[in-house]
C-alpha positions as CSV (number, residue, x, y, z in Angstrom):
1,M,-28.5,-35.9,-21.9
2,T,-28.4,-35.8,-25.7
3,D,-25.6,-34.4,-27.8
4,T,-26.8,-31.0,-29.1
5,A,-23.5,-29.9,-30.6
6,V,-24.0,-27.6,-33.6
7,E,-21.3,-27.0,-36.2
8,A,-21.3,-24.0,-38.6
9,E,-19.4,-23.2,-41.7
10,A,-19.2,-19.8,-43.5
11,V,-18.8,-20.5,-47.2
12,G,-18.7,-17.1,-48.7
13,I,-18.5,-13.3,-48.3
14,N,-19.4,-11.0,-51.1
15,D,-18.2,-7.5,-52.0
16,N,-21.1,-6.0,-49.9
17,G,-19.9,-7.8,-46.7
18,L,-22.7,-10.4,-46.7
19,V,-21.5,-13.7,-45.1
20,S,-23.4,-16.8,-45.9
21,G,-23.1,-20.4,-44.7
22,F,-24.8,-23.4,-43.1
23,Y,-25.1,-25.1,-39.8
24,G,-26.5,-28.2,-38.2
25,N,-25.9,-31.2,-36.1
26,F,-23.4,-33.3,-38.1
27,S,-23.2,-36.2,-35.7
28,G,-23.9,-38.7,-38.5
29,D,-27.4,-39.4,-37.2
30,P,-30.0,-37.8,-39.6
31,T,-32.7,-37.9,-36.8
32,T,-30.9,-35.5,-34.6
33,G,-31.7,-32.4,-36.6
34,G,-31.5,-30.7,-39.9
35,V,-29.1,-28.5,-41.8
36,F,-30.0,-24.9,-42.3
37,S,-28.4,-21.9,-43.9
38,F,-27.6,-18.5,-42.3
39,L,-26.7,-15.0,-43.4
40,Y,-24.7,-12.4,-41.5
41,E,-25.0,-8.8,-42.8
42,H,-24.3,-5.4,-41.1
43,G,-24.2,-7.1,-37.7
44,V,-27.5,-9.0,-38.2
45,L,-27.5,-12.8,-38.1
46,T,-30.4,-14.5,-39.9
47,T,-30.7,-18.2,-39.1
48,G,-33.1,-21.0,-40.0
49,I,-33.1,-20.5,-43.8
50,A,-34.7,-23.7,-45.1
51,A,-36.4,-24.7,-48.4
52,P,-40.0,-25.7,-47.8
53,G,-40.3,-29.3,-46.6
54,A,-36.5,-29.9,-46.8
55,P,-34.7,-31.0,-43.6
56,I,-31.4,-30.1,-45.3
57,T,-30.8,-26.7,-46.9
58,S,-27.2,-25.8,-47.8
59,V,-26.7,-22.7,-49.9
60,G,-23.3,-21.3,-50.8
61,G,-21.7,-17.9,-51.1
62,A,-23.9,-15.1,-52.3
63,N,-23.1,-12.9,-55.3
64,D,-23.3,-9.1,-55.0
65,R,-27.0,-9.2,-56.1
66,G,-28.0,-11.5,-53.2
67,L,-28.4,-14.7,-55.1
68,E,-27.0,-18.0,-53.7
69,S,-26.7,-21.4,-55.3
70,G,-27.0,-24.5,-53.3
71,N,-29.0,-27.7,-52.7
72,W,-31.8,-28.9,-50.5
73,G,-33.8,-32.0,-49.8
74,N,-33.3,-35.0,-47.5
75,E,-30.6,-37.6,-46.8
76,T,-31.3,-39.5,-50.1
77,S,-32.6,-36.9,-52.5
78,Q,-31.2,-33.4,-53.2
79,Q,-32.5,-30.7,-55.5
80,A,-30.1,-28.0,-56.9
81,G,-31.2,-24.4,-57.2
82,F,-30.9,-20.8,-56.2
83,Y,-32.0,-18.9,-53.1
84,D,-32.9,-15.2,-53.6
85,I,-31.9,-13.5,-50.3
86,R,-33.9,-10.3,-50.8
87,R,-37.1,-12.1,-51.8
88,G,-36.7,-15.2,-49.6
89,T,-37.5,-17.5,-52.5
90,F,-36.1,-20.8,-53.7
91,T,-35.9,-21.7,-57.4
92,H,-35.3,-25.3,-58.5
93,L,-33.0,-26.1,-61.3
94,R,-34.3,-28.5,-63.9
95,Q,-32.8,-32.0,-63.7
96,F,-31.5,-33.5,-67.0
97,E,-32.5,-37.1,-67.5
98,K,-29.1,-38.4,-68.4
99,L,-27.6,-36.6,-65.3
100,A,-30.2,-37.7,-62.8
101,P,-29.3,-40.6,-60.5
């Protein structure tokens, strides 16, 4: 039997009552699963929010317009950006050369 424990963390609640956070298997083994974001609003839980092609998607608290900041990517490379809840779209922030690893 494999360990399928899932941990979740709510990271914000806005003035409209929208709760946002992320969840995943944080066993330390990146092959056991990814990290995804979730939303809870008006009694409806939406799970599995993931940036295209990214095994890790962790977005933070949403503002009152439904925009979240966060990051996504893999274990060695992360991209910062925004997630628009209403449109379901991700927008990457430009990396600055002197700040890039």
